[in-house]
C-alpha positions as CSV (number, residue, x, y, z in Angstrom):
1,X,0.0,-0.1,-0.2
2,X,2.7,2.4,0.9
3,X,4.5,2.2,-2.7
4,X,1.2,2.3,-4.3
5,X,0.5,5.4,-2.5
6,X,3.7,6.9,-3.3
7,X,3.3,6.5,-7.0
8,X,0.0,8.3,-6.8
9,X,1.3,11.3,-4.9
10,X,4.3,11.4,-7.4
11,X,1.8,11.0,-10.5
12,X,-0.6,13.7,-9.0
13,X,2.6,16.1,-8.4
14,X,3.8,15.6,-12.0
15,X,0.5,16.9,-13.4
16,X,0.2,19.6,-10.8
17,X,3.8,20.6,-12.4
18,X,2.6,20.1,-15.7
19,X,-0.6,22.3,-15.2
20,X,1.6,25.0,-13.4
21,X,4.1,25.4,-16.3
22,X,1.3,25.2,-18.7
23,X,-0.7,27.9,-16.7
24,X,2.6,29.8,-16.9
25,X,3.4,29.4,-20.5
26,X,-0.3,30.4,-21.5
27,X,0.2,33.6,-19.4
28,X,3.4,34.2,-21.4
29,X,1.9,33.5,-24.5
30,X,-1.0,35.9,-23.9
31,X,1.4,38.5,-22.6
32,X,3.5,38.1,-25.9
33,X,0.3,38.3,-28.0
34,X,-1.0,41.4,-26.0
35,X,2.3,43.3,-26.5
36,X,2.4,42.4,-30.1
37,X,-1.0,43.6,-30.7
38,X,-0.1,46.9,-28.9
39,X,2.9,47.3,-30.9
40,X,1.1,46.7,-33.9
41,X,-1.6,49.4,-33.2
42,X,1.0,51.9,-33.0
43,X,3.7,50.9,-35.5
44,X,3.7,50.7,-39.4
45,X,4.0,47.3,-40.7
46,X,6.1,47.9,-43.7
47,X,8.8,50.6,-42.1
48,X,8.5,49.4,-38.4
49,X,8.2,53.2,-37.8
50,X,5.7,54.7,-35.5
51,X,2.2,55.6,-36.9
52,X,0.0,58.1,-36.7
53,X,-1.5,57.0,-33.8
54,X,1.7,56.7,-31.8
55,X,3.0,60.1,-33.2
56,X,-0.1,61.8,-32.0
57,X,0.4,60.7,-28.4
58,X,4.0,62.0,-28.4
59,X,3.2,65.2,-30.0
60,X,0.5,65.9,-27.1
61,X,3.2,64.9,-24.4
62,X,5.9,67.2,-26.3
63,X,3.4,70.1,-26.2
64,X,3.0,69.7,-22.5
65,X,6.6,69.4,-21.7
66,X,7.2,72.5,-24.1
67,X,4.5,74.4,-22.4
68,X,5.9,73.7,-19.0
69,X,9.7,74.7,-20.0
70,X,9.3,77.3,-22.3
71,X,10.4,75.3,-25.4
72,X,9.3,74.9,-28.8
73,X,8.2,71.8,-30.7
74,X,8.4,71.4,-34.7
75,X,6.2,69.0,-36.7
76,X,7.1,68.2,-40.2
77,X,4.9,66.8,-42.9
78,X,6.9,65.0,-45.4
79,X,5.7,63.7,-48.8
80,X,7.6,61.8,-51.6
81,X,7.4,63.6,-54.9
82,X,6.1,61.2,-57.7
83,X,6.3,58.5,-55.7
84,X,3.1,57.0,-57.3
85,X,5.0,56.6,-60.8
86,X,7.4,54.3,-59.1
87,X,4.6,51.9,-58.3
88,X,2.7,52.4,-61.4
89,X,6.0,51.5,-63.4
90,X,8.3,49.1,-61.3
91,X,5.3,47.5,-59.1
92,X,4.4,47.5,-55.4
93,X,7.3,45.7,-54.5
94,X,10.2,48.1,-55.5
95,X,7.8,50.8,-54.1
96,X,7.6,48.8,-51.0
97,X,11.4,48.8,-50.6
98,X,11.9,52.4,-51.6
99,X,9.8,53.2,-48.6
100,X,11.9,51.0,-46.4
101,X,15.0,52.7,-47.6
102,X,13.4,56.4,-47.2
103,X,12.3,55.5,-43.7
104,X,16.0,54.3,-42.8
105,X,17.3,57.4,-44.0
106,X,14.8,59.3,-42.3
107,X,15.9,58.1,-38.9
108,X,19.6,58.4,-39.3
109,X,19.0,62.1,-39.7
110,X,17.3,62.7,-36.6
111,X,17.9,62.7,-32.8
112,X,16.9,59.9,-30.3
113,X,14.4,62.4,-28.8
114,X,12.6,62.8,-31.8
115,X,10.3,61.0,-33.9
116,X,9.8,59.7,-37.3
117,X,6.3,58.1,-38.5
118,X,5.1,56.8,-41.6
119,X,1.7,58.2,-42.1
120,X,0.8,56.1,-44.9
121,X,1.3,55.7,-48.6
122,X,4.1,58.1,-49.4
123,X,3.4,60.3,-46.6
124,X,6.0,60.6,-43.0
125,X,6.1,62.7,-40.5
126,X,9.1,63.9,-38.0
127,X,8.6,65.5,-34.8
128,X,11.3,67.4,-33.1
129,X,10.5,67.3,-29.6
130,X,12.5,70.4,-28.2
131,X,13.6,73.0,-30.6
132,X,15.7,76.0,-29.5
133,X,15.2,78.5,-32.4
134,X,13.0,78.7,-35.3
135,X,15.6,78.0,-37.8
136,X,16.7,74.8,-36.3
137,X,13.4,73.2,-37.8
138,X,14.8,74.6,-41.3
139,X,18.2,73.2,-40.9
140,X,16.6,69.9,-40.3
141,X,14.7,69.9,-43.1
142,X,17.4,70.9,-45.5
143,X,19.5,67.7,-44.1
144,X,16.3,65.6,-44.9
145,X,16.0,66.8,-48.2
146,X,19.7,66.3,-49.1
147,X,19.7,62.8,-47.6
148,X,16.6,61.5,-49.7
149,X,17.9,63.1,-52.8
150,X,20.9,60.6,-52.9
151,X,20.1,57.9,-55.6
152,X,18.8,54.4,-54.7
153,X,19.6,51.2,-56.4
154,X,16.5,48.9,-55.7
155,X,16.2,45.5,-58.0
156,X,18.9,46.7,-60.5
157,X,16.8,50.2,-60.8
158,X,18.9,53.5,-59.8
159,X,15.8,55.6,-58.4
160,X,15.9,59.2,-57.2
161,X,13.1,60.8,-55.5
162,X,12.7,64.1,-53.7
163,X,10.9,65.4,-50.7
164,X,8.2,68.0,-50.3
165,X,8.3,69.4,-46.6
166,X,5.5,71.3,-44.5
167,X,6.7,72.7,-41.1
168,X,4.6,73.9,-38.1
169,X,5.7,75.0,-34.8
170,X,4.3,74.9,-31.3
171,X,3.3,77.7,-30.0
172,X,4.1,79.8,-32.9
173,X,1.7,78.1,-35.7
174,X,-0.6,75.9,-33.3
175,X,-0.9,75.5,-29.7
176,X,-2.6,72.1,-29.8
177,X,-2.2,68.6,-31.7
178,X,-4.9,69.0,-34.2
179,X,-3.9,72.8,-35.5
180,X,-0.2,71.9,-35.8
181,X,-1.3,68.8,-38.0
182,X,-3.6,70.8,-40.1
183,X,-0.7,73.7,-40.6
184,X,2.0,71.2,-41.2
185,X,-0.2,69.7,-43.8
186,X,-1.2,72.8,-45.6
187,X,2.5,74.0,-45.7
188,X,3.6,70.6,-47.4
189,X,0.9,71.1,-50.0
190,X,2.4,74.9,-50.4
191,X,5.7,73.4,-51.0
192,X,4.4,71.1,-53.4
193,X,2.6,73.8,-55.4
194,X,5.8,76.0,-56.1
195,X,8.0,73.6,-57.3
196,X,8.3,70.3,-54.8
197,X,11.9,69.5,-53.6
198,X,11.7,72.3,-50.8
199,X,10.3,72.9,-47.2
200,X,7.9,75.6,-46.6
201,X,7.1,76.8,-42.8
202,X,3.2,77.6,-42.5
203,X,2.2,81.1,-42.5
204,X,-1.6,82.3,-42.4
205,X,-1.8,83.1,-45.9
206,X,-1.4,79.8,-47.0
207,X,-4.7,78.9,-46.0
208,X,-6.0,81.4,-48.9
209,X,-3.5,79.4,-51.2
210,X,-4.8,76.0,-50.0
211,X,-8.4,77.4,-50.9
212,X,-7.1,78.6,-54.5
213,X,-5.4,75.2,-54.9
214,X,-8.6,73.2,-54.3
215,X,-10.3,75.6,-56.8
216,X,-7.9,74.8,-59.5
217,X,-8.4,71.1,-58.8
218,X,-12.0,71.2,-59.3
219,X,-11.7,73.5,-62.4
220,X,-9.1,70.7,-63.7
221,X,-11.5,67.9,-63.2
222,X,-14.5,69.8,-64.9
223,X,-12.4,70.9,-67.4
224,X,-11.6,67.0,-68.5
225,X,-15.2,66.2,-68.4
226,X,-16.4,69.2,-70.3
227,X,-13.8,69.8,-72.6
228,X,-12.5,72.8,-71.3
229,X,-8.7,72.4,-72.0
230,X,-7.2,74.1,-75.2
231,X,-4.3,73.9,-77.0
232,X,-2.1,76.7,-78.4
233,X,0.4,76.3,-80.8
234,X,4.3,78.0,-81.0
235,X,5.8,78.1,-84.1
236,X,9.2,76.7,-84.3
237,X,11.4,78.8,-86.8
238,X,14.4,78.1,-88.7
239,X,16.8,80.9,-87.6
240,X,18.7,81.8,-91.3
241,X,15.0,81.8,-93.2
242,X,11.9,82.3,-90.5
243,X,10.6,79.4,-92.2
244,X,8.2,77.6,-89.8
245,X,9.7,73.9,-89.4
246,X,7.5,72.9,-86.6
247,X,5.5,74.0,-83.3
248,X,5.1,73.0,-80.0
249,X,1.8,72.3,-78.5
250,X,0.8,74.2,-75.1
251,X,-2.0,73.5,-72.7
252,X,-4.3,76.0,-71.6
253,X,-7.2,75.7,-69.4
254,X,-10.5,77.7,-70.6
255,X,-12.7,78.7,-67.7
256,X,-16.4,80.4,-68.2
257,X,-15.8,83.8,-67.5
258,X,-12.1,83.8,-66.7
259,X,-8.9,84.4,-68.6
260,X,-7.1,81.6,-69.8
261,X,-4.8,79.7,-67.1
262,X,-1.4,78.8,-68.0
263,X,0.6,75.4,-67.0
264,X,2.7,77.2,-64.5
265,X,-0.6,77.6,-62.5
266,X,-1.7,74.1,-62.7
267,X,0.9,71.6,-63.4
268,X,1.9,71.2,-59.9
269,X,-1.6,70.8,-58.8
270,X,-2.2,68.1,-61.5
271,X,0.4,66.2,-60.4
272,X,-0.5,66.7,-56.9
273,X,-4.1,65.1,-57.3
274,X,-3.3,62.5,-60.0
275,X,-4.8,64.5,-62.9
276,X,-1.2,64.8,-64.7
277,X,-1.6,61.6,-66.7
278,X,-5.1,61.7,-68.0
279,X,-4.3,65.6,-69.0
280,X,-1.1,64.4,-70.8
281,X,-2.7,61.8,-72.5
282,X,-5.5,64.1,-73.9
283,X,-2.6,66.6,-74.9
284,X,-0.8,64.4,-76.8
285,X,-4.3,63.0,-78.8
286,X,-5.4,66.2,-79.6
287,X,-1.7,67.5,-80.7
288,X,-1.4,64.3,-83.0
289,X,-5.1,64.5,-84.3
290,X,-4.8,68.5,-85.0
291,X,-1.2,67.7,-86.8
292,X,-2.7,65.0,-88.9
293,X,-5.9,67.3,-89.8
294,X,-3.5,70.1,-91.0
295,X,-1.4,67.8,-93.1
296,X,-4.4,66.3,-94.7
297,X,-5.8,69.9,-95.5
298,X,-2.3,70.7,-97.1
299,X,-0.5,72.3,-94.7
300,X,2.9,71.3,-94.0
301,X,3.7,71.9,-89.9
302,X,6.5,69.9,-90.0
303,X,7.2,68.4,-86.5
304,X,5.0,68.6,-83.6
305,X,6.2,69.1,-80.0
306,X,4.2,67.8,-76.9
307,X,5.8,68.0,-73.4
308,X,5.7,64.8,-71.4
309,X,5.5,65.1,-67.5
310,X,8.1,62.8,-65.4
311,X,5.1,61.2,-64.1
312,X,3.4,60.0,-67.6
313,X,6.8,59.1,-69.1
314,X,7.4,56.5,-66.1
315,X,3.9,55.3,-66.3
316,X,3.4,51.7,-67.2
317,X,1.4,52.0,-70.3
318,X,3.2,55.2,-71.6
319,X,4.3,53.2,-74.8
320,X,1.3,51.4,-75.6
321,X,-0.8,55.0,-75.1
322,X,1.7,56.5,-77.8
323,X,1.3,53.9,-80.2
324,X,-2.4,53.7,-79.8
325,X,-2.8,57.8,-80.2
326,X,-0.5,57.4,-83.6
327,X,-2.7,54.8,-84.9
328,X,-6.0,56.4,-83.9
329,X,-5.2,59.8,-85.6
330,X,-3.1,58.4,-88.4
331,X,-0.1,60.6,-87.6
332,X,3.2,59.4,-88.9
333,X,5.3,58.6,-85.8
334,X,8.5,61.0,-87.5
335,X,6.2,63.8,-87.3
336,X,5.6,63.7,-83.4
337,X,8.4,64.9,-80.9
338,X,8.1,64.3,-77.3
339,X,10.1,66.9,-75.0
340,X,11.1,65.4,-71.8
341,X,12.9,67.5,-69.1
342,X,16.4,66.3,-67.7
343,X,15.4,65.5,-64.3
344,X,12.4,63.4,-65.4
345,X,14.7,61.3,-67.4
346,X,17.2,60.8,-64.4
347,X,14.6,59.4,-62.0
348,X,15.3,55.7,-63.1
349,X,18.1,55.7,-65.8
350,X,17.6,52.1,-66.8
351,X,13.9,52.3,-67.5
352,X,14.3,55.7,-69.1
353,X,16.8,54.0,-71.7
354,X,14.5,51.2,-72.2
355,X,11.3,53.8,-72.8
356,X,13.4,56.0,-75.1
357,X,14.5,53.1,-77.4
358,X,11.0,51.6,-77.5
359,X,9.8,55.3,-78.7
360,X,12.7,55.3,-81.0
361,X,11.4,52.0,-82.7
362,X,8.2,53.4,-83.3
363,X,10.0,56.4,-85.0
364,X,9.3,59.2,-82.4
365,X,11.5,62.0,-82.1
366,X,12.9,63.0,-78.6
367,X,13.8,66.3,-77.3
368,X,15.4,67.2,-74.0
369,X,13.2,70.5,-72.8
370,X,14.9,73.2,-70.7
371,X,18.8,72.0,-71.4
372,X,21.1,73.5,-69.3
373,X,18.8,73.6,-66.2
374,X,19.3,70.2,-64.9
375,X,21.9,67.3,-64.8
376,X,23.3,68.3,-68.1
377,X,25.5,64.7,-68.0
378,X,27.2,64.1,-71.2
379,X,27.6,60.5,-70.4
380,X,23.8,60.3,-70.5
381,X,23.4,62.4,-73.6
382,X,25.6,59.8,-75.3
383,X,23.6,57.0,-73.9
384,X,20.1,58.3,-74.4
385,X,18.7,58.4,-78.2
386,X,18.2,61.8,-78.0
387,X,17.7,63.8,-81.1
388,X,17.3,67.8,-80.2
389,X,18.4,69.8,-77.1
390,X,16.3,72.8,-76.5
391,X,18.1,75.5,-74.9
392,X,16.6,76.4,-71.8
393,X,15.0,80.3,-72.1
394,X,16.2,81.6,-68.8
395,X,20.0,80.8,-70.3
396,X,18.7,82.3,-73.8
397,X,17.4,85.5,-72.0
398,X,20.8,86.0,-70.5
399,X,22.4,86.4,-73.7
400,X,21.3,90.5,-73.7
401,X,23.6,90.9,-70.5
402,X,26.6,88.7,-71.7
403,X,26.1,85.8,-69.1
404,X,24.2,83.6,-71.0
405,X,26.7,83.5,-74.2
406,X,29.2,81.1,-73.2
407,X,26.6,78.4,-71.9
408,X,24.6,78.9,-75.0
409,X,27.6,78.4,-77.2
410,X,28.6,75.4,-75.2
411,X,25.2,73.4,-75.8
412,X,25.4,74.3,-79.5
413,X,28.9,73.0,-79.7
414,X,27.6,69.8,-77.6
415,X,24.7,69.7,-80.0
416,X,26.7,69.8,-83.3
417,X,29.5,67.1,-82.0
418,X,26.7,64.6,-80.8
419,X,25.1,65.3,-84.2
420,X,21.7,66.5,-82.3
421,X,19.5,69.3,-83.2
422,X,19.5,72.5,-81.2
423,X,16.6,74.7,-80.7
424,X,16.9,78.0,-78.3
425,X,13.8,78.8,-76.2
426,X,12.5,82.2,-75.4
427,X,14.0,84.6,-78.1
428,X,12.5,87.8,-77.5
429,X,15.4,90.4,-78.7
430,X,17.1,90.8,-81.9
431,X,20.2,90.6,-79.9
432,X,19.4,87.1,-79.0
433,X,18.9,86.3,-82.5
434,X,21.9,87.7,-84.0
435,X,24.0,86.0,-81.3
436,X,22.2,82.4,-81.9
437,X,23.0,83.0,-85.5
438,X,26.5,84.0,-85.4
439,X,26.8,80.6,-83.4
440,X,24.7,78.4,-86.0
441,X,21.9,77.6,-83.8
442,X,19.5,76.0,-86.6
443,X,16.0,76.6,-84.8
444,X,14.7,78.9,-82.1
445,X,11.1,79.9,-81.0
446,X,9.9,82.8,-78.6
447,X,7.6,86.0,-78.7
448,X,10.2,87.5,-81.1
449,X,8.5,85.4,-83.7
450,X,5.5,84.4,-82.3
451,X,3.5,84.1,-79.2
452,X,1.4,80.9,-78.8
453,X,-1.5,81.2,-80.7
454,X,-4.6,79.3,-81.3
455,X,-5.5,76.9,-83.6
456,X,-7.4,78.8,-86.5
457,X,-4.5,81.4,-86.1
458,X,-1.7,79.0,-86.5
459,X,-3.3,77.3,-89.4
460,X,-3.2,81.0,-91.0
461,X,0.6,81.1,-90.3
462,X,1.0,78.0,-92.3
463,X,-1.4,78.6,-95.3
464,X,0.7,82.0,-95.8
465,X,3.9,80.2,-95.6
466,X,5.1,83.1,-93.2
467,X,8.7,83.7,-92.5
468,X,8.7,84.8,-89.0
469,X,11.3,87.5,-87.7
470,X,14.2,86.9,-89.9
471,X,15.7,89.5,-92.1
472,X,16.8,88.6,-95.7
């Protein structure tokens, strides 16, 4: 009986031990799961950064401390410029890796006491918990912009992205969480509106700018639906004879009871609200349709030049879209010239090269617009299949003061050596024309010859075979 009783007691003890261990394990598992859920509720899954919920808590704490100690707090809203085209052209896997790389760089720039947050999509935020002087926030913004602008290599693609940053300060620009969030967001949109790749600190007049921005956005959406977009055409001229050799199609927004609205007033807004690609497709289709109609009527226009934004150029179906428009309108691809900016070409050089070669296979001509204001890399000029360099109007207009002469001469010589055409933009004076003629620049455009004109007026120039602005 003693041995049997002892065995029973041993078995009971073992069960108690197992039960105790199991209870402890289950408690630990529950605690771990709770901790994981708590972490997930406050952090972004992709980057591991704090999310907006945690940022809100930390901002509230920072405001309370700053109020107690007489300090400032800075809140920055960060938006990656043109990030959408990375997802659209290279896929979300590459886009996700880019976001992770950006998150890492942002964290490397700030102090341990600061907070970097991913708000969602391509938007981040940075909380500077203690700021001694207003300019410190600006210095940090400059540091972030410089860090993010360095190239990324992801899956064999060299990518470049830039930042638009909006800053609001406690107590100067808002005394609570809601006001600081709202004003940083407003400042960020203002940074995008004035050209991106910069930072802006909130000022009260930005609220009026935001109202105006929203008004233009509504007008753009309405214009696409109601066909209130129009094209004007600026002649491209042979600088020796004055003969029209082509035209550049320039977009205008026609609003009822309003003067025409120019691209400088709405392109950045169109990019910000996702309308730049459908607007770009409309411009290309309308320019090709009108050019084909002129040719059918016996009016020789030469080449029609159409500006293409970086976002549109890098979009996934860009080549297919160009091919479809050429087929639908019946325009010979050799009479279409697409104008691209240097900065747009450099965003993903591998993809850019592939797209440019695909366009050349179609027969489309390629021009670099605003040449001399961007990267101007001779290596890429040799690598990319470029037909024409367009000297930026700011450089041409500096000819009158002498400052632009060396740059213009260098670009013309470069074009000749690479067997590329050169077009001078923004010619406004006889002195500018004379200098360009002396350097054997083949073509030009500008108000000296003709402002951009409506379809009917341009057709009259073609019909009259006008020689514009050149003495014979």
